[in-house]
C-alpha positions in Angstrom: 72.2 97.2 17.1 71.1 94.0 18.2 72.2 93.3 22.1 71.1 89.9 24.1 71.3 90.2 27.8 72.1 86.9 29.3 70.6 86.5 32.7 71.4 83.9 35.6 68.5 81.2 36.1 67.2 82.6 39.5 64.3 84.7 39.2 65.9 87.7 41.5 68.6 87.7 38.3 65.9 88.4 35.6 64.6 91.9 36.6 67.8 94.2 36.4 68.1 92.4 32.7 64.2 93.2 32.2 65.0 96.9 33.1 68.1 97.5 31.1 66.8 95.5 28.2 63.5 97.7 28.4 65.7 101.1 28.3 68.0 99.6 25.3 64.6 98.9 23.4 64.1 102.8 23.7 67.3 103.8 22.8 66.8 102.4 19.4 68.8 99.1 20.1 67.0 95.5 19.2 67.2 94.1 23.0 65.8 91.1 24.5 66.6 88.9 27.3 68.0 85.3 27.3 67.0 82.6 30.1 67.3 79.0 31.0 64.3 77.1 29.9 63.5 76.2 33.5 63.5 79.6 34.6 60.4 81.4 35.8 60.2 84.7 33.7 58.2 86.5 36.1 59.9 86.6 39.3 57.3 85.8 42.5 59.3 87.8 44.8 61.3 90.6 43.5 60.1 92.9 45.8 58.8 95.4 42.5 56.4 93.3 40.9 56.9 90.7 38.2 59.5 91.3 35.5 57.2 93.1 32.5 59.1 92.1 29.6 57.4 93.7 26.5 60.7 93.4 24.6 61.7 90.9 22.3 62.3 87.6 24.6 64.5 84.5 23.8 65.0 81.4 25.9 68.0 78.7 25.9 68.3 75.4 26.9 69.4 74.5 30.3 68.6 73.9 33.8 66.6 76.3 36.6 69.9 77.1 38.2 71.3 78.8 34.9 73.9 76.2 34.4 73.6 74.9 30.8 72.8 71.4 30.4 75.7 69.2 28.8 73.9 66.6 27.2 71.9 68.0 25.2 72.2 68.2 21.0 73.8 71.8 21.0 76.8 70.5 23.4 77.9 72.3 26.4 76.2 75.6 25.6 73.2 74.1 24.6 71.3 76.1 21.8 72.6 79.4 23.0 75.0 80.1 20.0 71.6 80.1 18.1 70.1 82.6 20.4 72.7 85.0 20.7 73.1 84.9 16.3 73.7 88.0 15.1 73.9 89.7 18.3 76.7 92.7 18.5 76.7 92.9 21.8 76.2 90.1 24.8 76.0 91.1 28.2 76.4 88.2 30.5 75.7 88.0 34.0 79.1 87.2 35.6 78.1 83.8 37.2 77.4 82.8 33.0 80.6 84.5 31.9 82.3 81.1 30.9 79.3 80.2 28.6 79.0 83.6 27.4 83.0 83.5 26.6 82.7 80.0 24.3 79.4 81.8 22.3 81.4 85.3 21.8 84.0 83.4 20.7 82.4 81.6 18.1 79.8 84.5 17.0 83.0 86.9 16.9 80.7 88.9 19.2 81.5 91.5 21.6 81.1 90.4 25.5 80.5 92.8 28.5 79.7 91.3 32.2 77.6 92.1 35.2 77.9 91.6 38.7 74.7 91.9 40.3 76.2 91.7 44.0 79.0 93.7 45.6 82.1 91.9 47.1 81.9 91.4 50.8 83.5 93.5 53.6 86.5 91.6 55.2 87.5 92.3 58.4 91.2 92.0 59.8 90.4 89.1 62.1 89.2 87.6 58.9 92.2 88.6 56.7 94.0 87.0 59.2 92.7 83.7 59.1 92.7 83.3 55.5 96.4 83.9 55.6 96.6 81.1 58.7 94.7 78.6 56.5 96.6 79.0 53.1 99.6 77.8 55.2 98.0 74.6 56.4 98.6 71.9 53.6 94.8 70.5 53.2 93.6 73.8 52.7 96.3 75.3 50.4 94.4 76.2 47.1 91.0 76.5 48.3 91.5 79.5 50.5 92.0 82.8 48.7 94.1 85.4 50.0 91.8 88.5 51.6 93.1 91.6 52.9 91.0 94.1 55.2 88.1 96.0 53.0 86.1 94.5 50.3 86.7 90.7 48.8 84.6 88.7 46.2 83.5 84.9 46.7 86.6 82.6 45.1 84.2 81.7 42.2 83.2 85.3 41.6 86.9 85.9 42.2 87.8 83.5 39.4 85.5 85.1 36.8 86.7 88.7 37.2 90.1 87.7 37.0 89.2 86.6 33.6 87.2 89.9 32.7 90.5 91.5 33.3 92.7 89.1 31.0 90.8 89.3 28.5 90.0 92.8 28.7 86.3 92.6 29.2 84.4 95.6 30.5 82.0 94.7 33.6 78.9 96.7 35.1 78.7 96.6 38.7 74.6 96.4 39.1 74.5 97.6 42.5 74.3 101.0 44.7 78.1 102.7 45.4 76.6 103.4 48.7 77.2 100.0 49.6 81.1 100.6 49.5 83.3 102.9 50.0 85.0 103.5 46.2 82.9 104.0 43.5 83.2 105.4 39.7 85.4 103.9 36.9 88.4 101.5 37.5 90.1 99.0 36.0 91.8 98.0 33.0 91.3 99.5 29.5 88.1 98.3 28.9 86.9 99.7 32.5 84.4 98.8 35.4 81.6 100.8 36.7 79.4 100.7 39.5 76.1 102.2 37.7 73.7 101.4 40.5 71.2 99.6 40.7 69.0 98.2 37.5 64.9 99.0 37.9 62.3 99.4 36.0 61.0 103.1 35.4 57.9 103.9 37.3 54.8 103.2 35.5 56.2 100.2 32.9 56.4 97.4 35.5 53.8 95.1 36.3 52.8 94.3 39.8 52.0 91.3 41.6 49.9 93.1 44.0 46.3 94.0 42.7 44.9 97.1 42.8 42.5 96.0 45.8 45.3 94.6 48.0 47.3 97.5 47.6 44.2 99.7 48.7 43.6 97.3 51.7 47.2 97.8 52.7 47.3 101.6 52.5 44.0 101.7 54.4 45.6 99.7 57.1 48.8 101.7 57.4 46.7 105.0 57.7 45.0 103.6 60.7 48.0 103.2 62.8 51.6 103.9 63.8 54.2 103.1 61.1 54.6 99.6 61.4 57.7 97.1 61.3 57.9 94.8 58.3 58.9 91.4 58.4 59.8 89.2 55.0 59.4 85.3 55.2 58.5 84.1 52.1 60.3 81.5 49.9 61.3 80.0 53.2 60.7 76.4 54.0 57.2 76.3 55.5 58.1 75.1 59.0 60.7 77.8 59.0 58.5 80.4 58.2 56.0 79.7 60.6 58.8 79.5 63.4 60.2 83.2 62.2 56.7 84.7 62.1 55.7 83.5 65.7 58.7 85.1 66.9 58.5 88.0 64.9 54.8 88.6 66.6 56.1 88.1 69.6 58.9 90.5 69.2 56.5 93.4 67.5 54.2 92.9 70.7 57.2 93.6 72.9 57.9 96.5 71.0 54.4 97.8 71.3 54.3 98.1 67.2 52.3 96.8 64.5 53.7 94.5 62.4 53.0 93.7 58.2 54.3 90.0 57.7 54.9 88.8 53.9 55.3 84.9 53.8 53.5 82.2 51.7 49.7 81.7 52.1 50.4 78.1 53.4 52.5 79.5 56.1 49.8 81.9 57.0 47.0 79.7 56.9 47.6 78.1 60.0 48.4 80.8 61.8 45.7 83.2 60.1 43.0 82.8 63.1 45.8 83.8 65.7 46.6 86.8 64.3 46.3 89.8 66.2 44.6 93.1 64.6 48.1 94.9 64.7 49.6 92.3 62.2 48.8 92.7 58.4 49.5 89.7 56.6 50.6 89.8 52.7 52.0 87.4 50.4 53.5 90.0 47.7 54.9 93.1 48.9 55.4 96.3 46.4 58.9 97.6 48.4 58.4 100.9 47.1 55.6 101.2 48.1 55.5 100.1 51.4 58.6 100.7 52.9 58.5 104.2 52.8 55.7 104.2 55.3 57.5 101.4 57.7 59.5 102.1 60.8 62.2 99.7 59.7 62.4 96.3 58.0 63.6 93.0 58.3 64.7 91.0 55.1 66.3 87.9 53.9 69.1 89.3 52.2 67.8 90.2 48.5 69.2 93.1 46.0 65.8 94.2 45.7 65.1 94.4 49.3 68.0 95.7 50.4 68.2 98.6 47.9 64.6 99.2 48.8 64.9 100.0 52.2 68.2 102.1 51.6 66.5 104.2 49.5 63.4 104.5 51.5 66.1 105.8 54.5 65.0 103.1 57.1 67.4 100.8 58.9 67.2 97.1 58.2 67.8 94.1 60.1 69.0 91.2 57.6 68.4 87.6 58.4 70.5 85.3 55.7 70.5 81.9 55.0 72.2 81.7 51.6 76.0 82.8 50.8 74.5 85.7 48.6 71.9 86.7 51.2 75.1 86.9 53.8 76.9 89.3 51.6 74.2 91.8 51.7 74.0 91.4 55.5 77.5 92.2 55.9 77.0 94.9 53.4 74.6 96.5 55.6 76.3 96.4 58.6 79.2 97.8 57.1 77.5 101.2 55.7 75.9 101.8 59.2 72.4 100.9 57.5 71.4 98.3 59.8 72.1 95.0 61.3 72.8 91.1 60.8 71.3 88.1 62.3 71.4 84.9 60.6 68.3 82.9 60.0 69.5 79.7 62.1 70.0 81.9 65.1 66.7 83.4 65.0 64.5 83.6 68.6 62.6 86.1 70.0 64.9 87.7 72.6 67.7 88.1 69.6 65.0 89.4 67.5 63.8 92.2 69.9 67.3 93.0 70.6 68.8 93.7 67.2 65.2 95.4 66.6 65.4 97.8 69.4 69.1 98.4 68.3 67.9 99.7 65.0 66.1 102.6 67.1 69.6 104.3 67.4 69.5 107.8 66.6 72.7 107.3 64.5 71.5 104.4 62.9 68.7 106.2 61.3 70.5 109.4 60.5 73.3 107.6 58.9 70.5 105.5 56.6 68.9 108.8 56.0 71.8 110.3 54.7 72.4 107.0 52.6 69.0 106.7 51.4 69.2 110.6 49.9 72.2 109.4 48.0 70.9 106.3 46.7 67.7 108.0 45.5 69.9 110.3 43.3 71.5 107.2 41.3 70.0 106.2 38.2 71.6 102.7 37.4 70.1 102.5 33.9 71.2 106.3 33.0 74.9 105.3 34.1 75.0 102.0 32.5 73.5 102.9 28.8 76.0 105.6 27.9 79.1 103.1 29.3 77.6 100.8 26.5 77.5 103.4 24.1 81.5 104.4 24.6 82.6 101.0 24.8 80.6 99.8 21.5 81.8 102.9 19.7 85.3 102.4 21.0 85.8 98.7 19.9 84.3 99.7 16.2 87.1 102.2 15.8 89.6 99.8 17.2 88.9 97.5 14.0 90.0 100.1 12.0 
């Protein structure tokens, strides 16, 4: 059977689909990942190294953001129909569902959706505010109704409603440790929280050379466990500002620091860095985080899962909407704190990092980390896919 995995164009979204495709191929399927022509197939900041895709790989025409260009000869879906030809199953990122629906209906292929980000926690105050906004004329239809608990962003909620109405199964590729509910749920097609999709140990390439890993290991062995600060990918001026605040905070806390940032940002500060600070361009989360005291990251799925898997608290400094979701989930789970990037100052950063030393936070994080290490998202997702393919094949007769 041929399975085409349709990934969203951003680099962080390619890695989980690459991991699933590799496992499906090992299980006897003809599996491959389809990405937009402008996408970076080797994520530069995925946390676990570059996406090593030794399986068959396709590309489809589209913009780097994952949306397909409407002006190309292939129409609204580009050459996606050609890419997915003869596919028995299409597994689409939830953000690409509209394009996947159009192609699967043309090709008469089965369709399954995948959500890589959990719903966002909603407080009672936020639920009350959404109810007020819905009553205002100029907000009518623009503010969705929210109840205390968890809620999806409006754009994602629309896609999920389509999966329910069309009986499309959904794989939720994140850990259930971030949510109160877990397991299978939903309509006849079903939904399941599988856990994070990761490359098996030893199968993924790494952005870090063996020499840099050896140097980092030697530095870690020479002193106490450090703090980790991750600022790579931000505008250079923002990175420099955050690095300076991180150095001040680590100095005030009397601890060492590992700072991940772009070389351009580190270049101007390289001669100013103290001996208790280690600059790195690309960190291997799975190797580094278990040896850290606590971590600060921007709110990526890879960093959120890696910090919880290591059993250490995290401070999330989000900028984008999806990053804010991971920040709120981290706080709701009791695994750390959240400080928006535009509010980062030396004083606030020091206070939030001190709060991570609370014994209750560390005990809760260690407890959740033990649960997360028992999960295997790939091993949970593949049997679900097998059952769905068998069920739909039986239903035809």
